[in-house]
RODO-2510 file (C-alpha; in nm, 4 decimals, decimal comma):
residues 402
     n   res          X          Y          Z
     1     m     0,0325     0,0188     0,0072
     2     k     0,2827     0,2425     0,1059
     3     k     0,4780     0,2382    -0,2077
     4     l     0,1223     0,2517    -0,4075
     5     f     0,0975     0,5482    -0,2421
     6     i     0,4601     0,6768    -0,2900
     7     y     0,4348     0,5870    -0,6569
     8     a     0,1448     0,7729    -0,7178
     9     v     0,2459     1,0744    -0,5782
    10     i     0,5810     1,0538    -0,8138
    11     i     0,3460     1,0512    -1,0745
    12     l     0,1861     1,3446    -0,9698
    13     c     0,4531     1,5331    -0,9423
    14     l     0,5898     1,4932    -1,2869
    15     l     0,2732     1,5701    -1,4431
    16     p     0,2944     1,9462    -1,6286
    17     s     0,0106     2,0644    -1,4362
    18     c     0,0664     2,0149    -1,1215
    19     k     0,2190     2,2985    -0,9709
    20     r     0,2981     2,3546    -0,6315
    21     r     0,0763     2,5929    -0,3651
    22     t     0,1186     2,6966    -0,0521
    23     v    -0,1817     2,6780     0,2142
    24     t    -0,2820     2,9665     0,3673
    25     g    -0,5518     3,2150     0,5945
    26     d    -0,8795     2,9703     0,5648
    27     e    -0,8523     2,7601     0,2930
    28     t    -0,8657     2,3859     0,3126
    29     p    -0,6143     2,1526     0,2069
    30     a    -0,6985     1,9515    -0,0408
    31     q    -0,8207     1,5522     0,0310
    32     k    -0,5189     1,3096    -0,0862
    33     d    -0,5486     1,1825    -0,3943
    34     t    -0,4372     0,8436    -0,5129
    35     i    -0,6146     0,7845    -0,8313
    36     l    -0,3178     0,7415    -1,0230
    37     p    -0,1506     0,5735    -1,1450
    38     l    -0,4384     0,3057    -1,1318
    39     g    -0,7453     0,4619    -1,1982
    40     f    -0,8902     0,4470    -0,7986
    41     k    -0,8534     0,5890    -0,4986
    42     t    -0,6354     0,3144    -0,3215
    43     d    -0,6159     0,4577     0,0119
    44     l    -0,9699     0,3733     0,0774
    45     y    -0,9511    -0,0079     0,0244
    46     q    -0,8218    -0,3337     0,2443
    47     v    -0,5893    -0,4623     0,0644
    48     d    -0,4778    -0,8394    -0,0376
    49     s    -0,2021    -0,9633    -0,2416
    50     l    -0,1467    -1,2689    -0,3771
    51     k    -0,0697    -1,4994    -0,7149
    52     v    -0,2843    -1,7042    -0,9400
    53     k    -0,2521    -2,0533    -0,8803
    54     e    -0,1734    -2,3672    -1,1268
    55     g    -0,4578    -2,4499    -1,2916
    56     e    -0,6552    -2,1267    -1,1862
    57     t    -0,9446    -1,9690    -1,4388
    58     f    -1,0540    -1,6380    -1,4559
    59     t    -1,3785    -1,7138    -1,2755
    60     g    -1,2575    -1,9436    -1,0245
    61     l    -1,0164    -1,7019    -0,9553
    62     m    -1,2360    -1,4711    -0,8970
    63     n    -1,5059    -1,6452    -0,7224
    64     r    -1,1757    -1,7097    -0,4309
    65     l    -1,1879    -1,3753    -0,3724
    66     g    -1,5249    -1,3092    -0,3390
    67     l    -1,6941    -1,2435    -0,6572
    68     g    -2,0040    -1,4694    -0,7199
    69     a    -1,9839    -1,7029    -1,0025
    70     k    -2,2584    -1,4700    -1,1963
    71     d    -2,0453    -1,1247    -1,1676
    72     s    -1,7268    -1,3321    -1,2771
    73     y    -1,8747    -1,4908    -1,5485
    74     q    -1,9998    -1,1359    -1,6578
    75     l    -1,7558    -0,9912    -1,5750
    76     a    -1,5118    -1,2105    -1,8209
    77     e    -1,7338    -1,1379    -2,0955
    78     n    -1,7787    -0,7547    -2,0662
    79     s    -1,3802    -0,7583    -2,0715
    80     d    -1,2492    -0,9443    -2,3120
    81     s    -1,2418    -0,6773    -2,5922
    82     v    -0,9310    -0,5514    -2,3128
    83     f    -0,7467    -0,9051    -2,1192
    84     d    -0,7612    -1,2264    -2,2479
    85     v    -0,8967    -1,4651    -1,9638
    86     r    -0,7156    -1,7372    -2,1612
    87     r    -0,3472    -1,5721    -2,1330
    88     m    -0,3855    -1,5106    -1,7578
    89     r    -0,0807    -1,7009    -1,6123
    90     a    -0,0441    -1,9109    -1,3066
    91     g     0,2405    -1,7334    -1,0844
    92     n     0,1615    -1,3603    -1,1849
    93     h     0,1199    -1,1630    -0,9043
    94     l    -0,2191    -0,9340    -0,7987
    95     e    -0,4001    -0,7671    -0,5421
    96     a    -0,7611    -0,7147    -0,4377
    97     y    -0,9231    -0,4399    -0,2540
    98     y    -1,1843    -0,4760    -0,0699
    99     q    -1,4014    -0,2399     0,0975
   100     p    -1,5352    -0,3128     0,4721
   101     d    -1,8854    -0,2960     0,5584
   102     s    -2,1162    -0,4590     0,8154
   103     s    -2,0886    -0,8149     0,6703
   104     g    -1,7179    -0,8242     0,6306
   105     r    -1,5337    -0,7473     0,3102
   106     k    -1,6845    -0,6322    -0,0454
   107     l    -1,4362    -0,7101    -0,3235
   108     n    -1,4109    -0,3468    -0,4876
   109     y    -1,1304    -0,4087    -0,7413
   110     v    -0,8643    -0,6601    -0,9044
   111     v    -0,5408    -0,5542    -1,0484
   112     y    -0,3807    -0,8125    -1,2216
   113     h     0,0044    -0,7960    -1,2914
   114     n     0,0359    -0,9153    -1,6401
   115     d     0,3800    -0,8037    -1,7015
   116     m     0,6582    -0,5494    -1,5744
   117     i     0,4934    -0,2917    -1,7203
   118     r     0,1607    -0,3581    -1,7858
   119     s    -0,1364    -0,4236    -1,5119
   120     t    -0,5420    -0,5018    -1,5469
   121     v    -0,7728    -0,3065    -1,3459
   122     f    -1,1868    -0,5320    -1,2845
   123     s    -1,3823    -0,3633    -1,1545
   124     c    -1,6162    -0,5751    -0,9715
   125     s    -1,8694    -0,3482    -0,7696
   126     d    -2,1663    -0,2165    -0,8767
   127     s    -2,0124    -0,2246    -1,2513
   128     l    -1,8610    -0,5104    -1,4353
   129     y    -1,5768    -0,3734    -1,7011
   130     a    -1,1809    -0,3326    -1,6656
   131     w    -0,9315    -0,1335    -1,8127
   132     t    -0,5653    -0,1693    -1,8418
   133     v    -0,2181     0,0675    -1,6622
   134     d     0,1122     0,0810    -1,7884
   135     k     0,3944     0,1748    -1,6148
   136     p     0,6456     0,4467    -1,7054
   137     v     0,8896     0,3520    -1,9346
   138     k     1,2594     0,4798    -2,0118
   139     k     1,4026     0,4476    -2,2803
   140     e     1,8263     0,4482    -2,3132
   141     r     2,0876     0,3719    -2,5619
   142     l     2,4224     0,2460    -2,3792
   143     t     2,7824     0,0804    -2,4559
   144     t     2,8791    -0,1798    -2,2581
   145     d     3,2548    -0,3149    -2,2816
   146     v     3,3566    -0,6983    -2,1104
   147     t     3,5667    -0,8891    -2,1069
   148     i     3,5292    -1,2339    -1,9827
   149     n     3,7535    -1,3249    -1,6328
   150     s     3,5109    -1,6509    -1,5432
   151     s     3,2047    -1,6574    -1,7947
   152     l     2,9760    -1,4054    -1,9801
   153     w     2,6974    -1,3549    -1,8121
   154     n     2,8918    -1,3253    -1,4522
   155     d     3,1354    -1,0614    -1,6177
   156     m     2,8546    -0,8592    -1,8002
   157     i     2,6682    -0,8414    -1,4548
   158     d     2,9801    -0,6762    -1,3179
   159     a     3,0090    -0,4751    -1,5854
   160     g     2,6752    -0,3563    -1,5467
   161     a     2,4535    -0,4882    -1,8524
   162     s     2,1958    -0,6381    -1,8134
   163     p     2,1820    -1,0354    -1,8645
   164     l     1,9437    -1,0025    -2,1265
   165     l     2,1714    -0,8733    -2,3745
   166     i     2,3580    -1,1725    -2,3538
   167     v     2,0985    -1,3667    -2,5155
   168     d     2,0500    -1,0982    -2,8387
   169     l     2,4399    -1,1230    -2,8736
   170     a     2,3950    -1,5369    -2,8946
   171     e     2,1025    -1,4593    -3,1616
   172     i     2,3675    -1,2015    -3,3081
   173     y     2,6986    -1,4337    -3,3128
   174     a     2,4863    -1,7426    -3,3382
   175     w     2,6733    -1,8536    -3,6882
   176     s     3,0049    -1,6331    -3,6795
   177     v     3,1180    -1,7476    -3,2669
   178     n     3,0790    -2,0586    -3,0318
   179     f     2,9472    -1,9118    -2,7155
   180     f     3,0568    -2,2735    -2,5390
   181     g     3,3834    -2,2519    -2,6774
   182     l     3,4489    -1,8767    -2,5049
   183     q     3,8130    -1,8307    -2,3518
   184     k     3,9231    -1,5993    -2,0466
   185     g     4,0321    -1,2313    -2,2232
   186     d     3,7772    -1,2286    -2,5643
   187     r     3,6120    -0,9774    -2,5403
   188     f     3,2738    -0,8714    -2,5999
   189     r     3,1848    -0,4561    -2,7127
   190     a     2,8539    -0,3498    -2,7845
   191     i     2,5652    -0,0774    -2,8577
   192     y     2,2531    -0,0884    -2,7939
   193     n     1,9047     0,0362    -2,7303
   194     q     1,6700    -0,0962    -2,3485
   195     t     1,3416    -0,0280    -2,2558
   196     v     1,3775     0,0164    -1,7943
   197     c     1,1025     0,0027    -1,5669
   198     d     1,0745     0,0454    -1,2483
   199     d     1,5066     0,0784    -1,2544
   200     k     1,5170    -0,3036    -1,4349
   201     v     1,5125    -0,3825    -1,7603
   202     v     1,2563    -0,5001    -1,9597
   203     r     1,4306    -0,5840    -2,2505
   204     i     1,7009    -0,5201    -2,5421
   205     d     1,4909    -0,3449    -2,8141
   206     s     1,7675    -0,3346    -3,0666
   207     v     2,1264    -0,3720    -3,0250
   208     e     2,3096    -0,1310    -3,2853
   209     f     2,6342    -0,2385    -3,3001
   210     a     2,8600    -0,5217    -3,1675
   211     m     3,2074    -0,5819    -3,1731
   212     y     3,3370    -0,9848    -3,0495
   213     d     3,7607    -1,0030    -2,9882
   214     s     3,9380    -1,3334    -2,9436
   215     g     4,3127    -1,2922    -2,9722
   216     n     4,3647    -1,2768    -3,3548
   217     f     3,9778    -1,3251    -3,4590
   218     h     3,7496    -1,0005    -3,4798
   219     a     3,4008    -1,0132    -3,6072
   220     a     3,2165    -0,6665    -3,6249
   221     a     2,7848    -0,7122    -3,6409
   222     i     2,6217    -0,3746    -3,7694
   223     r     2,2814    -0,3784    -3,7989
   224     f     2,1923    -0,2699    -4,1397
   225     d     1,8362    -0,2451    -4,2846
   226     q     1,8279    -0,1838    -4,6687
   227     g     1,5156    -0,2670    -4,7463
   228     d     1,4529    -0,6834    -4,7735
   229     g     1,2994    -0,7362    -4,4430
   230     g     1,4224    -0,5522    -4,1168
   231     g     1,7355    -0,4712    -3,9566
   232     k     2,0183    -0,7752    -4,0016
   233     y     2,3650    -0,7650    -3,9129
   234     w     2,6729    -0,7605    -4,1485
   235     s     3,1154    -0,7010    -4,0893
   236     e     3,2638    -0,4283    -4,2456
   237     k     3,3076    -0,5622    -4,5506
   238     g     2,8817    -0,6745    -4,6064
   239     e     2,8718    -1,0160    -4,5808
   240     s     2,6150    -1,1306    -4,4046
   241     l     2,6494    -1,2924    -4,0140
   242     r     2,3808    -1,5573    -4,0767
   243     k     2,5757    -1,8572    -4,2473
   244     a     2,3881    -2,1892    -4,3649
   245     f     2,5140    -2,3203    -4,0312
   246     l     2,4669    -2,2645    -3,6567
   247     k     2,7743    -2,2122    -3,4629
   248     a     2,6000    -2,4906    -3,1747
   249     p     2,2536    -2,7016    -3,1918
   250     l     2,1426    -2,5716    -2,8961
   251     q     2,1734    -2,2865    -2,6229
   252     y     2,2703    -2,1991    -2,2935
   253     t     2,4780    -2,5130    -2,2265
   254     r     2,8511    -2,6969    -2,1646
   255     i     3,0684    -2,9404    -2,3622
   256     s     3,1133    -3,2068    -2,1745
   257     s     3,3132    -3,4081    -2,4560
   258     r     3,4857    -3,3017    -2,8002
   259     f     3,5836    -3,4398    -3,1255
   260     t     3,9117    -3,6987    -3,0829
   261     y     3,9750    -4,0339    -3,2696
   262     h     4,1253    -4,1116    -2,8863
   263     r     3,8649    -4,0778    -2,6260
   264     k     3,8049    -4,3887    -2,3671
   265     h     3,4769    -4,4671    -2,3239
   266     p     3,2708    -4,3327    -2,0106
   267     i     3,0587    -4,6929    -2,0324
   268     s     3,2950    -5,0167    -2,2021
   269     g     3,6195    -4,8765    -2,1394
   270     v     3,7561    -4,9203    -2,4443
   271     v     3,9897    -4,5871    -2,6378
   272     r     3,8302    -4,5631    -2,9670
   273     p     3,7254    -4,2376    -3,2030
   274     h     3,5010    -4,0056    -3,0669
   275     t     3,4148    -3,8412    -3,3674
   276     a     3,1470    -3,5708    -3,2226
   277     v     3,0517    -3,2725    -2,9614
   278     d     2,8528    -3,3952    -2,6752
   279     y     2,6691    -3,1263    -2,5080
   280     a     2,5319    -3,1622    -2,1788
   281     a     2,2371    -3,0278    -2,0849
   282     p     1,9182    -3,1065    -1,8686
   283     t     1,6841    -3,3752    -2,0104
   284     g     1,4155    -3,1704    -2,2469
   285     t     1,6348    -2,9025    -2,3696
   286     p     1,5476    -2,7943    -2,7421
   287     v     1,7898    -2,9262    -2,9944
   288     h     1,7650    -2,7433    -3,3030
   289     s     1,9039    -2,8691    -3,6688
   290     i     2,1789    -2,6014    -3,7805
   291     g     2,0649    -2,5401    -4,1344
   292     d     1,7781    -2,6272    -4,3765
   293     g     1,8094    -2,9413    -4,4989
   294     t     1,6177    -3,2937    -4,5434
   295     v     1,5698    -3,5477    -4,2541
   296     t     1,6804    -3,8953    -4,3647
   297     l     1,6869    -4,0783    -4,0158
   298     c     1,4526    -4,0529    -3,7983
   299     g     1,5053    -4,3216    -3,4967
   300     w     1,6085    -4,5682    -3,2072
   301     d     1,9445    -4,6112    -3,3494
   302     g     2,0483    -5,0443    -3,2121
   303     t     2,3800    -4,9181    -3,2118
   304     g     2,4050    -4,6953    -2,8950
   305     g     2,2622    -4,3606    -3,0262
   306     g     1,9075    -4,3799    -2,8932
   307     n     1,6215    -4,1742    -3,0393
   308     r     1,8608    -4,0789    -3,3490
   309     i     1,7984    -3,7917    -3,6325
   310     r     2,0302    -3,7706    -3,8894
   311     i     1,9688    -3,4974    -4,1708
   312     r     2,1335    -3,4184    -4,5391
   313     h     2,2500    -3,0662    -4,6220
   314     m     2,3470    -2,8971    -4,8829
   315     n     2,6866    -2,9288    -5,0438
   316     g     2,7736    -3,2655    -4,9223
   317     y     2,7243    -3,1477    -4,5251
   318     e     2,4921    -3,4039    -4,3384
   319     t     2,4664    -3,3737    -3,9628
   320     c     2,3138    -3,5560    -3,6560
   321     y     2,1917    -3,5496    -3,3385
   322     m     2,2109    -3,8335    -3,0725
   323     h     2,0221    -3,9955    -2,7536
   324     l     1,7405    -3,7319    -2,7862
   325     s     1,3964    -3,8196    -2,5220
   326     k     1,1940    -3,7437    -2,7575
   327     f     1,1245    -3,6247    -3,1328
   328     a     0,9523    -3,2795    -3,2065
   329     g     0,5959    -3,2725    -3,3141
   330     g     0,6166    -3,3785    -3,7316
   331     i     0,9721    -3,4662    -3,7572
   332     k     0,9790    -3,8052    -3,9544
   333     a     1,2555    -3,9539    -4,2721
   334     g     1,1817    -3,6945    -4,5372
   335     s     1,0760    -3,4312    -4,3400
   336     r     1,1780    -3,0497    -4,4626
   337     v     1,3306    -2,8992    -4,2104
   338     s     1,4464    -2,5355    -4,1318
   339     q     1,7631    -2,3578    -4,0022
   340     g     1,6940    -2,3076    -3,6083
   341     q     1,3875    -2,5275    -3,6472
   342     v     1,2998    -2,7258    -3,3128
   343     i     1,4110    -3,1305    -3,4163
   344     g     1,3905    -3,2896    -3,0872
   345     y     1,4629    -3,3002    -2,7582
   346     v     1,7776    -3,3737    -2,4893
   347     g     1,7954    -3,7160    -2,3453
   348     a     1,9691    -3,9736    -2,2662
   349     t     1,8388    -4,2761    -2,4382
   350     g     2,0828    -4,5302    -2,5578
   351     h     2,4573    -4,5701    -2,4302
   352     a     2,4298    -4,2948    -2,2588
   353     t     2,5540    -4,2147    -1,8787
   354     g     2,3325    -3,8650    -1,8650
   355     p     2,1321    -3,6463    -2,0284
   356     h     2,3546    -3,4836    -2,3311
   357     l     2,3273    -3,4207    -2,7040
   358     d     2,5551    -3,6579    -2,9090
   359     f     2,6013    -3,4099    -3,2270
   360     r     2,8126    -3,5278    -3,5374
   361     v     2,9277    -3,3695    -3,8735
   362     w     2,9923    -3,5156    -4,2213
   363     k     3,1451    -3,3378    -4,5001
   364     d     3,1056    -3,5447    -4,8160
   365     g     3,0961    -3,8499    -4,6023
   366     t     3,4259    -3,7733    -4,4045
   367     p     3,3393    -3,6788    -3,9923
   368     i     3,4394    -3,3095    -3,9288
   369     d     3,5052    -3,1250    -3,6204
   370     p     3,1837    -2,9378    -3,5771
   371     l     3,3829    -2,7149    -3,3312
   372     k     3,5936    -2,6375    -3,6745
   373     m     3,3622    -2,6026    -3,9369
   374     i     3,3366    -2,3307    -4,1503
   375     s     2,9940    -2,2807    -4,2674
   376     p     2,9589    -2,0959    -4,6081
   377     p     2,8746    -1,7544    -4,6156
   378     s     2,5328    -1,6052    -4,7398
   379     e     2,3708    -1,3331    -5,0047
   380     p     2,6481    -0,9949    -4,9150
   381     l     2,4687    -0,6971    -4,8729
   382     k     2,3836    -0,4969    -5,1885
   383     q     2,6589    -0,3282    -5,3930
   384     e     2,4674    -0,0060    -5,3676
   385     n     2,5026    -0,0048    -5,0033
   386     l     2,8177    -0,0692    -4,9036
   387     d     2,9153     0,3168    -4,8319
   388     s     2,6301     0,3685    -4,5947
   389     l     2,7514     0,0718    -4,4039
   390     s     3,0806     0,2118    -4,4212
   391     k     2,9988     0,5320    -4,2871
   392     m     2,8100     0,3798    -3,9924
   393     y     3,1349     0,0892    -3,9055
   394     s     3,3079     0,3994    -3,8526
   395     a     3,0977     0,5797    -3,6836
   396     f     3,0007     0,2887    -3,4592
   397     l     3,4433     0,3005    -3,3787
   398     k     3,4283     0,5893    -3,2604
   399     e     3,1269     0,5728    -3,0298
   400     i     3,3107     0,2666    -2,8670
   401     g     3,6002     0,4281    -2,8447
   402     e     3,8335     0,3113    -3,0665
***
């Protein structure tokens, strides 16, 4: 209650029409008004804070709060243009505002928090209707400079940037940087826009520029729209960062075993080739096809691979994904899949000591190390846009201090 009152006072003070007044003589001070930001005077009511229960429906929630079944149904009907009751999510917070009366308490308002910014207010007394309230947000343009010391997650936080930025960087560099093989001393710099609410980062709106440095390897990412489907990312030479293959078939995990011709098998103890990369990840983690292609095998591998998918790609490439807990819907031999499409989920089927993905790549029938594979490039930037891209690149370098 106290926080809501303080929040309302701050909003009122920021409005252009609000001016300070000094009460003199027999003037009566203005009555305290806490209509903003919710649209009703919150200090007139008792308030309960709670969460939506698992499996709870909108009418069930309203019944629990004290609104009758008929009124609950009518409220849902009257509010359908403002709030889709089917999208109410378990675990979301809400406040119920009650007016004390002789028979106990009467429910007057319910404030349901859709997300960090938007709330839906339901009037539950004489009139049954709803409206939405958005908290004020702030747009920021920032730069960050992160050098890997322990992990990208921790170092990003230590540098004062939101971990949400990692998600965007991982997507931008999905074709050129192996995020499972980052080394101490690797460096990320970025210029980006974000939305902040209540001093918390709600989202990263866009990454305008990024630079990754690792030893002698440098990868710039310039966001540039050449009118064919939104802002894409290009190198300073006009090469698309999007390649024919992703660097890895899953996100946010670790490598538990690398490509080698001399590995002691964890179950049999026999030293034999392991022409794959194993990614340790929790059971159920989505597995993505690294490129467009056609599924040639989808089923059980009796030699120890468990649930297995094999895909044929362009230019003589093939990939294989083993030990899956299950296959994604619609995936079968003959299916066409696209780059990034979920094809299955991590598991421990077949000969496996724990949940992980055994990932293999062949080029013209010969096994190759997925971590060293050089992906064919996509179409380059149009020639007429190279000069504009070059000017943007120079300006971004200046902005990051290089």
